[in-house]
N, C-alpha and C positions, 0 to 999 in steps of 0.2 A: 504494500500500500504506500502510495506516495506521501511524503511529509508535507504538511501545510506550512509553507514559508511565506504566506501572504501577510501583508501588514494589517494588523488589527488595532486601530487607534484606541478602542475602548479598553482592551486588555492592558495595553501599555499604560494608559492614563490612570487605570485603577491603582497601579503601583504608587503613583504620586499622591493619590487620594489617601491611600493607606498610610503613607509616610506622614501626611499632614495630620491624620487622626492620631498616630502614635506620638507626634510632637505635642499635640494638645493634651494627650493623656500624661505625658511626662511633665508638662507644665502643671497639670492638676496635682500630680504626686508631689512635685516640689513645693507648690503653693500650700498644700495641706501640711507638709512636713515642717516648713519654716514660716508659714504665714506671709507669703510673698505679697508685696504691695502692688499698687496700680502700675507703677513704672515697669516692674518686672513682667507683670501679666501682659501689658500692652506691647512691650518690646518683644516678648516671646511669641505672642500671637501674630504680630507684624512679620516676624521672621518666618513663621510657619506659612503664612499666606504668600509672602514673597517667594519663598522657596518653591512652593507648589505651583505658583503662576509661571515663574521663570523656567522651571524644569519641564512643566507641561508644554510650554511653547517650544522649548528646545527639542523635546521628544517628537512633537508633531512635525517640526521642520526636518528633523533627521530621519524620520520614518523607520525607527528601529523596529524589527520584527518582535523582539522581546526585550524586556528591561535588563535582564541579565543578573547573575549572582554578584558580580563585582559592583554594579551600580546599586544593588540592594545594600551592600556593605557601606558604600559611600553615603547612601541615603540614611542609613542608621547612624553614621558618624555625623551627618548634618543635623540629625535630631538631637544628638548630644551637644553639638555646638549651639543649637537653639536654646538648650537648657542653660549652658554656660552664659550665653548672651543675656538671658533673662536674669540670671544671678548677678551679673555685672551691672545691669541696669538697676536692679533692686539695691545694689550696694551703695548707690548715691543717696539713698534714704535710710538704709539700715545696714547692718553687718551680717550677711549670710554666713552660715557655717563654712569655715575654710575647708573642712574635710569634704564637704559635698562639692565645693568648687574644684578642689584638687582631684577628687575621684572622677567626676564627669570629664574634666579636661584630660586626665591621664588616659582614660579609656579611649577618648577620641584620638589622642596622639598615637596610641598603640595600634588602633585600627587603620591609621594612615598607611601603614606598610602592608596591610592585609588585602585591600581591594586591588592593588596592582598585581600582587601575586595570584589572586583568584582570576583576574582577567587574563594573565599570561598562561596559566595552567588550563583554563577552559577555552582559550583561543577566542575570547570575546572582547579583546581590546578595541576600543572605538575612540575617535576624536572627541565625541560627546562625553564619554566616560572620563577621558583624561582631563577635559576642561572642567567637568563637574568636580573631580577630585581636587584640581588646582584651586578652584574658586572656594571650596569648603576650607582648604588649608589657609588660603589668604585671609578669609573672613575670621577664622579662629585666631590667627596672629593679630589681626586688627583688634578684636575684642580683648585679647590678653594684654595688648599694649595699652588699651584704655584702662584696664584694671590696674596694671602696674604703674601707670602714669599718676594715678591718684596717690600713690605712695612715694614715688621718686621724682615726679615732675613731668611737665608736658613734653619734654624732649623725647620721652620714650615713645610717644605717638609716631615719631619718625619711623620706627620699626614696622608698625602696622600700616602706615600710609605710603611707604616707599613703593610697593608694588602698584598701588593705584595711581601714584604720581607717574610711574613709568608708563602705565597704560594711557594716561592722559597725554603724556609727552609724545607717544607714538602717533597720536592724531595730528600732531603738528609736524613731526618728523617721521614720515612713513618708513624710513630705513630702520627704525627701531623694531618694526614688525617682522623683519627677516628671521628665518629659522636659525636657532643657535645650535652649535654642535653639542652632542651629549657631554656631560661633565659630572664626574663623581663629586668634585668639590662643590659644585652648585647644589647638587642634591643634599649633600651633607650639611651645608650651611642652612638650607631651607628647613631641613629636619631639626636642626639644633635650635632654631628660633623658638618653636613652641616649648621645647624642653627648658631652655634657659629662662624664658618668660614665666613659665610655670614655677620654676625654682625661685625666681625673684618675687613672684606674687604669693608664694605659699607662706611667707613669713617665718621660715625656719632659720634664716640666717640673720646676722646683724645688718643694720641699715647699710653700712659701708660695703659689706659683701654683696648684698642685693644690688646696690648701685653698680658694683664692678661686674656682676653677672649680666645686668641689662646693658651696660656699656660694651661688654664683650659681644653680645648679640648684635648690637647696632654696628660695631666695628666690622664684624664678619659680613654683615649684610651689605654695608657700604662697599667693602672690598669686592664682594661677589657681583653686585650690580655694576660697579665701576669697571670691573674686568669685562663683563658682557657688553656694556655700552661701548667701551673702547674697541672691542672686537667687531661689533656691528658697524661702528663708524669707519674703521679701517676697511672692512669688507665692502661697504657702500662706495668708498672712494675708489677702490680697485675696480669695481664693476662699472663705475662711471667713466673711468679713464679711456677705455677703448671706444665708448660712445662719443666722447668728446673729440677723440682723435679722428673718428670717421666724419664728424661734422666739419672739422677743420679741413679735412681732405676734400670734402664735397664743396666747401666754400672756395678753396683754392683752385679747384678745377673749373 
């Protein structure tokens, strides 16, 4: 019997609906456990709705035949990130349990390495899955930098905002959108950001040590982004040189 490989939008969209439902359930559990205030609830619900809307649109445009196990892991991680986001928003009005914040963040960071392995083992790697994974990572780093900035100062926001500044700059300078070569150093620095920010925000170390940990995260990120931007710039100049030479030759002739 032939397999049914046709695109079924309803089945794929159900996955995002379930994810939104689980997100709301997690918020309810957190709210019941700690008595979360309006800021946490509204922020968590906004995250759930935005995730559902953006992911549903992306799935519709990509026309994936199935959501896939790897994307389910990433969606589960996004749900945890939504919980962390609600806790951070609530922390502006009260002090949520550090153990809950650390626990949710730690599991989200651990699962970061799982979805990629699942995708490779099942042969279900897709551009949408990679983008979904990257956006969840970036948003978690942004949320963690907001939390740590309340303790160490607004300069920590540079860690979470750097990737979004890069994306905005790429709209002005298109050469920043070129594909980068694979880099273990880049992956290592990206993975360390969450770990270092979590360590700085957990409150386990003295203020000076937390400051040093956050500064190390920022320094590594500046180095990584700087190296990539320099490579992209040099590559764009090399690619433009033959084109300019051809224009000069045509004008001369």
